[in-house]
N, C-alpha and C positions, 0 to 999 in steps of 0.2 A: 089457846091455853087459858084455863079458868083461873082468875085472880082470887087470892084469899082476902077476906075482909081485914081491914087494918084499923087498929084503935087510933083515936085522934089525939093521943098523947104525943107530945113533941118528938120524943125519940122513936116512938113507934111510927110517927108520921114520916120520919126520915127513912126508916127501913121500908115503909110501904112504898114511898116514892122510888127507892132504889129497886125494889122488886118489880114495880111497874115499868121502869126504864129497861130492866133486863129483859122482861117479857116482851116489851115492844121491839127490843133489838133482835131477839130470837125470831120474832114473828116476821121481821124484815128480811131475813136470810132466805135464800132459794135452795131447796133440797135438790140434789143431783144424784140420781140413782147410778150406782156403780156395782158391777158384779164381781164376785170373788169365787173362783173355782179351785177347791183344794180337797184333798183326801183328809177329811176331818177325823178319821180313825187312826191315822199315823201320827207319829211324833213330829215328823217334818211339817205336816199340814197344820198341826196345832201350834208349833213354833212360828210358822210363817204368819198365821192368822193373828197371833198375839202381837207380832211386830207390826202388822198392818194397822191394828186398832191403836197401838201406841203412837204410830206415826200421825194418825189423824188427830189424836188427843194433843200431841205436842205441837202439831201444825196450827190448829185453831186456837190453842192457848196463846200463841204468840201472834196470830193473825186473826184476832177477833173481829176486826173491822171488815173482813172479806164478806162479800154478799152471798157466796155459794157455800154450801156445806155438802160434802160427800156422804151419801147414805149407802152403807155396805149391804149388799144382798148376797149372802154366802150360800153356795151350793156345794153339795158333796159329789166329788167325782168318782167315788167308789174305787179308786185306784185303777181304772181302766179307760180305754179310749171311748167306749160307748157311753159310760157314765159322764165323762167330760163333755162329750158332744151333746148329750141330752141336756145337761146343765146349761151349756151355752145357748142352746136353742131356746130353752125356757126363758133365760134372762133377756135375750134379745126380743123374742116374740111377745112375751107376756109382761115382763117387767119394764121393757124398753130402756135398758141400761144404756148410759152414754159411753161406757168403757168397761172392759173386763180385765181383771188382774188374775193371772194364771193361764192355763193349768200348771201342774208341777213339772211334768217331764215333756220331752220332745215328741213322743208318740201321741199323747193327748193333745198337744198344742197344734199339731199338723192340721187336724180337721177343724179345730176351732178357728184357725187363721182363715180358712176358707169362708166360714160363716161371718167372721168379722169383716172380711173384704167385701162380701156380697151386701151386707147391711151397713157398711161404712162405720163400723163400730171399732175403735182402736182396741187391739189386744196387746196387753203389756205382760210379758212373761219374765219373771226374775230368776227362773230356774231351768228353763229349756235352753240348753246350750248347744244343741246340735247345729253343725254347719249346714246341714241339708235344709234347714228351715229358711235359709236365705235364698235358696233357689226358687222359692215360691214367688218371690218378687212382689209381695203384697205391701203396699204403702201403709196399710193400717196395722201392720205388725211391728211392735217395738220389742226388740230383744234386750231386755234390761239386765243383762248379765254378759260375762265374757264369752265370746264365741269360741268353740272348741278349737278352731283353726289358729286362734291367736296364740295358743301355747305351743304350737308346733315348733316355732323357733327356739323356745327354751329347751325342748326335748332334744332337738337335733344338735344344739350347742353342747349339751351334756355328752352326747355320744361322740361328737367330734373331738371334744377336749381329751377324752380318754383313748381315742384312736380305735374304737371298735368298728370293724369292717362289716358286720352283719347284725341285724336286729329283726325279731319276730314280733309283730303286733298280735296281742290277744284281746279280742273285743267281743262285746255282746252282739248277738245276731238280732239286732233291731235298728230302727232309724237312728237312735242315739249313737250306737256303736259304729254304724257304717258311715255316718256323715263325715267324721274326721279322717278316716283311713286314706282317701285319695290325697288329701293335703299332706298327710304324714309321709306316705311313700314317696311323693314327689320331693319333699324336703330332704328325705334320706338319700335319694338318688343324687340330689344336688351336692352332697358332701361325700359321694362315692361310697355310700354304705348300702349294701344289698339287702333286700328283703326276700330271703330264700323261701319263706313260707308265711302263711297267715293262719292263725288259729281263731276260729269262730265258735263261740259257745252260746248255746240257746239260753235265754233268760229263765227258762223253766227246767234246765238241765239238772239231772240228779247228781249226787256226789260221785257215783260210779262213773257217770259219763264225763264229768270233769276230770276225774283221775285218769280215765282212758286217754283223753286228749293230752293231758300232761305227760303221760308215758310216751306218747308219740314224740313230743318235744324233747324228751330225754335222749332219744335215739339220734337226734341231730347234733351237729357240731356246735351250732349257735347257742350261746348262753346269755344273750341279751334279750330281755322280753319287755315289751311296752304294753301295759294293761290299761284298757279303756273301757270301763264299765261302772255301773252304780254299786254302792256298798252292798246291796242285797245279794248280788252275785259275786262281787269281789271278795267279800269276807269268806265265802265258802271256797272260792278258788285258792286263796292263800292258805286256808286250813288244809286243803288237800296237797298243796305243793309242799308244805312243811312235813306232812305225813310221809310222802314218798321220797323225801330227801332232796327236793329242788330248792330248798332255802339254805343249802350248805355253801361252803366256800367255793368260789368260782362262778357263781351265778350273779346276774345283774337283773334287778327288777326296777322298772320305772313306771309309776302310776300317774295318770292324768288328774286334772283337778276334780273330775267327777268323784274320785275316791279321796283325794287329798283334802278337799274342802270339808269332808264329812268324817275325817279320822276321829274327831272327838266324840262322835256318836257311836263308834264301834265298841264292841265288848272287849274287855282286857284280854281275853283269850285270843281274839283276832289280832289285836295289836302285837301279842307275843309271837304269833305266826308270821308277822310282817317285819321282823327285825332286819335292818339293813337295807330296806327298800328306800329308793329315792322317789320323791314326789314333787309335783309342780302345782302350785296354786296361785290364785290372784293375790297380790299383796295389798293389804289394807293397812294404811298408816295408823299408828297408835296416837289417839288424841284424847283430851280430857272428856270431850263430849261422848266419845265411844266408850270409854271406861264408865262414865256415868250411866249411859244407856244399858250397858251390860248389867250393872247392879240393879237398876230398876226393872229390867226385863226379868231377871232371875227371880226377884221378889214377886212380880206380878204373875209370872208363869207358874210358880209354885202354888200361888193362891188359886189360880184357875184350874190347875191340874195337879192336885196333891198326890195322885197315884204315880206320877212320873218323877222318879228320884234321879238326881244327878243329870238332869237334862242339860245339854250344851247348846249355846247359841252359835250357829254356823254363819258363814258369810252369806248364805242364801237368805237368812233372816234379816241381815243388814241390807241386802239388796231389795228385799220386800219392803222394808222401811223406806228406803230412798225412792223406790218406784212409786209408792203411795204418795210421798211428798211431791214428786215430780207431777203426778196426775192431779193432785189438789191445786198446784200452781197453774197447771195448764188449763184446768176447768175455769178457774177464776179469770185467767187472761182471755179465754174464749168468749166470755160474756154470758148473759142469761136470757138472750133474746128468743132463742128457739131450742127447745129440748125435745120436741116431738119427732114423730117418724112420719114419713111420706109413704102412702099406700096407693098412689095414683096408678102405679104400673103393675099392681097385683091383679091377677086373673081371678075370675069368680070361682072356678073349680080347681085352683092351684093346690098343690100339696103343701105340707108344712114348710118344707125347705124353699119351695117356689114362692110361698106367700110371705117371705121375709120382707119387712118394710125397711126403708132406708132412713138412717138417722139424718136429720136436718143439720144437727150440730157437728156431725162427723168431720167434714172438711176443715172447719174452724179449729176443732180440738186437735186434729192431725197437725195442722200448722203450728198451733201453740205448743204441743208436745215436742215437736222437732226443734223449736227455738228455746226450749227450757234449759237453763244452765244454773247450777248452784253447787255449793259445797256440802256434800252429804257425809254420812258416816263412813262410806267406802272411799271417799275422796272426791275429786272433781267429777261432777256428774254432767254428762253431755251426750247427746245422741248424734251420730253421723251416719246418714242413710239408714236410720232405724236401728242402729247397733250401738250399744254402750261401749265407749272406748276404754280399753284396758292399757294402762301405761306401764305396769311392771308386774313381774311374776317372782314369787319367792321359791327357792329350791330348798326342800326340807329333806332330812334323813330320819327315818323312823328308828328310834332307838330308846330303849327303856319303856316308859309308860306312854310315850307320845312321840311327836315329831319335833325335831330340832332344826332350826334354820341354819343353812350352810352357805347361802349366797343369794343373789338376785340376778335377774335377767331382764334387760330392756332392749327394745329394737335398736336403740342408738349405741349402747355401750356393751351389749352382749353380757357375758357372765362377769359379775363383780362381787366382791365381798361386802362392799358397802353400796347402798343404793345411789348415793349422790357422787359416786366416783367419776372423775374427769378423764379416765383412761378411754382410749379408743376401743372399738368393737373387739373384745378379747375372747380368745378361745384357749386360755392357759389354765392348767390345773391349779396354779397358784391363786386364781381368782375364786376358789371355793375353799370352804373350811374343811376341817378334818371329817372324814367319812368312815363310819363303821359299816362294812359291807356284810352281806349274809354270811353266816358262819362265824360272826364276831371277828372277821378278818379286817386288818387295816391296809393290806396290800391290794392294789387295784387289780380286779380280775381281768384276764386277758380277753374275755368275751367269747371264748370258744374252748371246747374240749374235745378230746377223742370220744366218739359215741360210746356210751356205757352199755354196750351189748356183749361184753365179755371178750372182745377181740382186740388184738393189737392193730396198729397201723400196718396195713398190708403193702409192702414195697415190692414191686415186681422188677426183676433185673434180667437183662438179656443173656442168652446162652449162645456162645460162639466158640469156634475152634482156635482162631488166631487172636493176636493182639490181647493176650491174657494180662498184660500189664495194666490194662484199664479195668476190665471186669473178668473174673475168673470164678467159675462155679465148679466146686469139687464135691462129688457125691460119695459118701461112705457106703461101700457095697453091703456091709453088714446091717447098718442101722437105717440105710436109705435116707439119711439126713444130709442136707446140702450145706456146704460152707462157701460163703461168698467173700472174695477178697479182691483187691485191686486198687488202683489209684482213685477211681471214681467212688468207690465204697469208702475209702479212708477220708475223702473230702466230705462225703455226706455225714459220716460219723462225727467229724469235727464240727460240721455246721449244726448238727443236732445238739452237740454239747455247748455250742455258743448261744443257743436259744435261752431266754430267761426262764424257761420252764422245762420240765421233763416230759419227754414223749416216748412211749413204748412202741416199738415197731419190730417187724420181722421181714427178712428178705425172702421172697418167693421166686424161684427161677421161672422164666417163661419157657417151659420145656414140656415136651411130650412125656408119656410114661417111660419111654426108652432112653430118655436123657437128651434127645436132640432138640433143637430149637423148635418152638411151636409156631414160628412165623417171623415175618419181617418186623422191623422197628415200628413201622406204621401200624401193623396189626397189634403189637404190644401196647402202643399208646392208645389205640382205640379201646382197649379193654378197660382203661381208666374211665373213659366216657361212659361205658356200659355199667360202671359201678362195681366191677369185679375186683379192682384193686384201688388203693388209695393214692398211689404215687408211682412214678417210674424213676429209677436211679440207674445210671449207667452212662455210657458214652452216646448219649442221645443228643443229637444236634437240634437246635432251635431253628425251625423253618416255618414259613407262613402257613402251609396247609395243615401242619400239626397243631398250630395254635387255634384252629377252629374247634378242636375237641378237648384240649387241655389248656391250662394256664402254666407257663414256665416261670420259674424263678430266674433271677439274674444269672448269666453265664459265668462259669468259673474257669474256662480255658480260652485260649486264643481262637480267633475265628478265621474262616476262609477255606476255600478249596483251591489247591494248586496242583502243579504238575511235577512229577519226578522223571528225570531222564539220565541216562548214563553220561559220564564225563570222559574226556580224553585229554592227554597231555598235549598242549598246544605249543610246547617248546621244542621246535624241530631243529635248533642249532643252525639257523639260516646264516649264510655268509653276510647278510646285511643286517644282522641283529644289532650291530653297533649303532644303527640309525634309529632303532625303536625307542630308546629312552626319551628322545625329544620328539615333539610333534613337528609337522612340517612348517607350520607358521613360526615355531620357535627357531627352527634351523634357519629359515630365510631371514628372520629378524636379526639373529646373531651374525650372520654373514654380512648383512647390510651394515650393521654397526661396526664390524671390523674394518670394512672399507671406509666408512665414514670417519672413524677415529684416526685411520691412517692419513686421510686427507687433512683432518684438523691438525694433526701433529706436523705435517709438511708445511702447512700455512704458517704455523707458529714458529718453525725452526729453520726454514730453508734460507733466510736472509742472514742468519746469525750463526748457523751451525754448519761446519764443513762436511759433517757426516751426511747431510741432506742436500748436498750440492753436486754438481756434475752434469752430465748429459741428461736429457729428459727421461729416457728410459731408465737411467740409473736412479734418478730421484723418485720415479714412480715405484720402481721395485723396492727401493730402500724404505719408502713410507709404508707400503703394504707389508713388507717383511717385518718391519718394526711392530706394526699393529698385530699381525697374526702370531708373532713370537711371544707376545704377552700371554697367550694362552697357556704356555708352559714356562712363562717367566724367564725366557732365554734371550731377551733383547740385549744387543751389545752396543748399540748406538747410544751416545750420550744425549741427554735432553738438557738444554741450557736455559730455555725460557721458563720463568715461573709459572706462566699460564699453562704451558705445555705440561709441566710437571703436575699441576693440579688435575688436568684432564687425565693424565696417565694414572694418577692415584685413584681417581674415581673409576676408571675403566678396569684397572686391576682388581678392584673390589668386586665389580660386576662379574669379571671373568672367574674370580675365585669362587663365587657362589655358584655360577653355572658349572664349573668343572666338578665341584664337589657333588652337586646334585646329579649331574650326569654319571659320575662314577658310582654313586649309590644305586641309581636306577639300573644301570647296566649290570652291576653285580647281582641285583635282584633277578634280572631277566636271565642271567646265565646260571644261577644257582638254585632258585626257587622253582618248584614244580608248578607249572601253570595248567590248572585243569579247567577245561572249557566244556560246556554242555554240547552233546551231539545234536540236539534239536532244541530250538528256542521259540518256534512258532507253531501254534495249533493248526493254523491254516495249511502249513506245509504237511503236517501229519494227515490231515483230511485229503489233501490233494494226492498224496502218494499212497493213500489207503493203507497206512500203517496200522498195525494192531496196537490197541491201548488197553490197559487194565484198570479195574476198579474193585473195591472191596465188596465182598459178599453182603447183600442186604442193605447197601448204602444207597442213599438218595442221590448219590453222584451219578448214577446211571441215567437219571432224568436229565441232568445237566449235559451229559455227553450226547444224548440224543438230540437235545435242543441245539447243540453246536453243529450237528450235521454228521456225526459218526454213524456208520452203518452198523447194523446188528452183528454182521459177520466179523467186524473188526473189533468187537468188544469182548474181552476176556475177563473172567472173574478170578479172584484169588482170595484166600482166607487168612493168610499169615504173611509175615515179612519174609519168611524163607521161601514161600511159594512165589511171592512177588519177585524175589531175586532170581529164582529159577527161570521164570518167564523172561526176565531181562537177558539172562545168559543165552537163552535159545534164540532170541531175536524174531522179528516178524517172519523171516524166511523159513524158520524151523518151528512155526507155531507159537512163538513167544510174542513179546510186546516190545515196542520201541519207546513207550512212555506209559506212565501210570498216573491216574488222577485220584487224589484222596484229600482228606481234611488235614489241616495243618498239624494237629496233635499227632495223628498217625504218621505223617511224613517225618516229623521230628524223631519219632521213635524208630522209624526205618533208617533214617540217616545216622542215627546214633550207633547203629550197628554196621552200616555200609557207607560210611561218610567218604571213603576214598574212591568209591565207584560211582556214586550217584550224586545228583544235585537237584535242588528245588529251584524251578524257574517260574517266571511269570507266564501267563497271567494268573491272577488270584481272584477267584470268584467269592464275593462277600457272603458270609453266613454269620449267624449270631454266636456260634460256639456251642459247647456242651452245656446243658441245663437240666435241672430236675423238674419233672412234669407232675402237676397236681390237677385234680378235677376243676372244672370251670367254676370260678367264684370261691375257691378254697381260701379261707382266712390264713392258711399256713404260708401262702405265697409271699406275702409282704414281710412276714417275720423271717422266713427262710432267706429271702433276698437280702435283708439287713444283716443276717448272720453270715452269709456268703461274703459280704463286703468286709466284715470284721475278720474273717478267716484269711481271705486273700490279701488283705493289707498287713497282716501280722506275720510272725515268723513261722507259724504252724504250716502255712502253705509251702514254704521253702523246705521244711522238714519232709513233707509228704512227697514233694517232687524229687528231692534227693534220694528218698528211699526207693522210689520206683523208676526214676530216670536218672541214674547215676551219671556223674560227669565222665565224659569220654575224652580220649586224647586226640580227637579230631581237631584239626586247626580251624580257626575261624575262616569261613568262606571269603570274607573280605580281604584276608591276608594271602589268599592263594593267587590272586591276580594283581600284578604290579601295575599301578596306574602310570600312564605316560605323562611326562612333564609337558605342560602347555604354556603358551604365551600368557595365559591368564594368571599364571603363578609368578611371573617375572616381569610383567609390564612395568611395575613400579621401579625396578632397577634400571631398566632401559630408559624410562622417563627421566631418572636422575642423571644418567650418563648423557643423554641427549641435551638436557637443559644446560648442564655444565659445559658441554662442548660448544653449543650455540652461543652461550654468553661469552666464552673466551674468544670465539671468532668475532663477535660483534665488538668486543672491547679492543681486540688487536687491530681490526680494520679501522676503527675510529681513531686510534692512536696514529696509524699510518697516514690516514687522510689528513689529519690535523697537522702532522709533521711536514707533509708535502703539499700543503694547501696553495703555495705559491705557483705550483705547476698549473693548477686549475684556474688560477687567477691571472695568468700571463696576459699582458695587454697587447701583444703583438697581433695586429689585425690579420696578418697572413696565416696565423696559426689557428686551424679549425679545432673544434671540440674533439673530433676524432683524433687529431694529431696529439692533443694534450692527453687524451685518454691513453693513447699508445705510449706516450712518454712516461705516463704514470705507471703503466703496466711494465715498461722496461725497468723502471726503478724498482717495482715490486719483485721482479724475478732476480734482480741483481743483489749483490752483497750489501749489507748495511755496515759500512766501514766505521760508522759512528758508534756501533755497538761496542760494549766493553770487551767482548771477546776478541774483536779485531784490533781494538785499541791496544790491548796488551801485546798482541803479535806484532803490530806495527811499531809499537814502542821498542820492542826488542830489536827489530830489524833497523830501526832508525839509530839505535845506540851503536850497532855494529857499523853502520854506514858513517856515522860521525867519527868513529875511531879511525876508519880507513881514510877519511878525508883529512884528518888531522896528521896522519902519518905521511900522506902524499903531498900535502900542500905545504910549502915552505912557510915557516913562521919566523917571527923576528928572533925567536930564540934558537932557531934551527937553521944553520947555514948550509946544510947538506940537502941535496935534492931528494924528493920522495922516491921510494923504491918502486920500480915498474911492476913488481909483483903485487904491490899494494893496490895499485890502480886496477890491475887485472882482476883481483879478488873482489873489489868493490863493484866493478861493472858487471861481473858475473852474478852477484847477488841482486843487483838492481834489475837486471834483465829477466832473471828468473821470476821475480815478483810481478814484473809487468806482464810477463807471459801468462802467469797463473791468474792474475787478476783480470787480464783482458783489457780493461779500460784504464787509460792513464789517470793519474791523480787529478788532473785538471777537470775531469768529469765531476769530481766532488767539490769543485770550487777552487782549486789551486791553479788559477790561470796565470798568475804572476810568480814564477819560480824565483826563489831567492838566489843571490849570486853563487852560492856554493852549488845549488842545483844546476845553475846555468853552466858553471865551470865543468860539472860532471857531464853535462850533455855534450860539451866540446871534446871530451876525451873519447876516443874510439875504443870500443870494447876490445879487449885482448883477444877474444875468440874469433873476431872477424879478421885479424891479421894472421897470416900463416907463420907458424914458427919455423925456425931453420930446419927442424926435422921434417915438418910437413912439406917445406919447399923441396927438400931432397927426395921426399917421397913422390 
């Protein structure tokens, strides 16, 4: 730099020295060539270039001590791939730039990346967002913007929170559009959202071609669309969508950041056509530095481009600013030792591409860029594996003149109203603000509609002769119009009314022109797969093979296939019917307890109660007689022991329960008709080659063949009346012995013939009746929820009562009286047994304690067996110490004492005793001894008193013959 001459005036000398210092400082910096590839004719390129220039100015204004200075070498890409490639080749080969900023889009960047990788020149793109660029795996490519795949999580969270089951991507047919679609479809499948179709639009498509593609989408049920394209094509797409009516109520449009980030650059007419659209864009935190930059940029841009009015700064301008800052830092850190290119490996006759030299500073600059970290205008700036990390996305709603923020999304927290929310990963509607949907609607669209092709939902119904309570098709002969009624039809109508939206539909009979059925149920269901009908409604059973062609909603009836057989009265008035109320184990247990209770009563009573004494056979008979007589409460013997009374009370309670239960069960056996099935085993039917029936067109035929029934033994019927007629004929007369059908049909059949037939096991599991829809139909989930609401409410009972009225048939469980078993009464026997055993233990303990001297006898000649026999003798004898004998002995003693007084002279009586008195006394004494058996000395009266001795000296009167006897 040439220095201007300075005057030697003191002040001028100071200024001269300052200028010399500045010039020397500038001369000490090292210029570093950097390439910039942009479309300088477009507003985007001009905005980006101004941001890059401002970044260098701001950077070196604060970092004036840095030794390096970036020198921008701008090239015009001309808005195409070839122009961008030529510009990059020129910059690398002729200018020998150390790095390249740009190009603008993914298509242009793709080839430039290859050039940078070959020459080891870092390529920094702030606007190429395609995910496909990462597949090149070039270490010299830095994607200084959010990768398209990073926004997939935000898009799928929006779809999941509103429960949409299908979505159609609409994307541009180039590398930018195709790059994100695999990631998007995988993410949608992860949340069980189908992608029934993909709409690909050429970047050079005309308006008519765009409208034609949109018309195709209108004929589909799906109303959720994800648009991934640049504003140049997206603006025309939404203009056509509004024109043909696809921006009305019921539609959902979600745009990616390729459109959302540039909404501010679109014309007001385009914004007007996008009302209600949801968008996803990278969130940029508002800071003072950002606001200051916006103001400075606006002023500078207007000065440089006075012809562009109301230009808007987009996030790509901020990214260009931060990318330039990052490159300036990295170049400074890489050093200034080597900025040349190595051409040692270039061949003499090589082409321009083959003659590319390799940058010597490339590896250092690569390492420096990878380690660069700072706080930029867009937030924390750092590269991970060559990609700029995106921390958060903002969800916006296009409304009015622009976009309004309604929430945020982060990988950690999911959808949130506030960015710094501490809630866990959320997928709740409450985490988003109010949304104005297309058509100025505030109600959430359901995400699908009946195709707008002028037709109603076509519901095919079966045509059958019998079982018209389920489905009945009646055709008017004059108008040829069909009227469909029945239980299944009423259920479907109730389900449609329970949906949160209205659906128009019509029933179409599956019939031939003559009115007969057009095929089996499987044939009818297959028509839905072929697209001829939209659903099947009727008594259609959910089975595995049918689910391969259609999707079933939840079943609305009971499930299972069972067997119907005739019943017969099993009550033959057998002479042994009185034994049937109780099971054999209960009979045996009761008899054993009668014997046991009799034994217990004898043990407790025989020593103190005259009713239980006498000869052995008399005591045994009396004991058992007493026990069994309690069955009718006719026992006459007195019970004197308190313990025996306790046992009798408990046993009488047990007997009372048993007799009452026996009476009730026997009454039921003798009075209630007991119907039993004639056949209960399928194997028996197969073995005897009995004929069985099945309903016309039913899948039950396949089950019967799998069980082993022969074709000759399989008969078909169409109605309940025909089935009854086959039963009446029987196998011998060409009829059937059993019929196999589904549970709903069987209940209808038994409702009419309950007294003649019965349903028996086995039951083969099925899923029940269900409505069938095309595979992947969004109606299935909503209809299933509506079915739950109908079946759990009173509406289902009303429909069932209307078609299957209550009959007078008794409950099958009441037809057969169950036998009483031991398991119902073992508690009573346990109580009686415990009470009896306890009284025996207590009684024996008292007896042994009372006569313990017998066991303790010290006579050495007395063996243990002798003492036991003595104790047993005491046990079987009377207990004269009992109060019952004391009373009797006292009465007899009183009489004896009176007799002795009258016969023995007393001091007051000088007359001798009357002979008759002695005779009377001795008679009484002899009779007692004879009855008691053992004299009183046995009980310890070894020393009789004088009066007893005197009585022993008197000869009993009956041993002396009277005068009359002597004469005789």
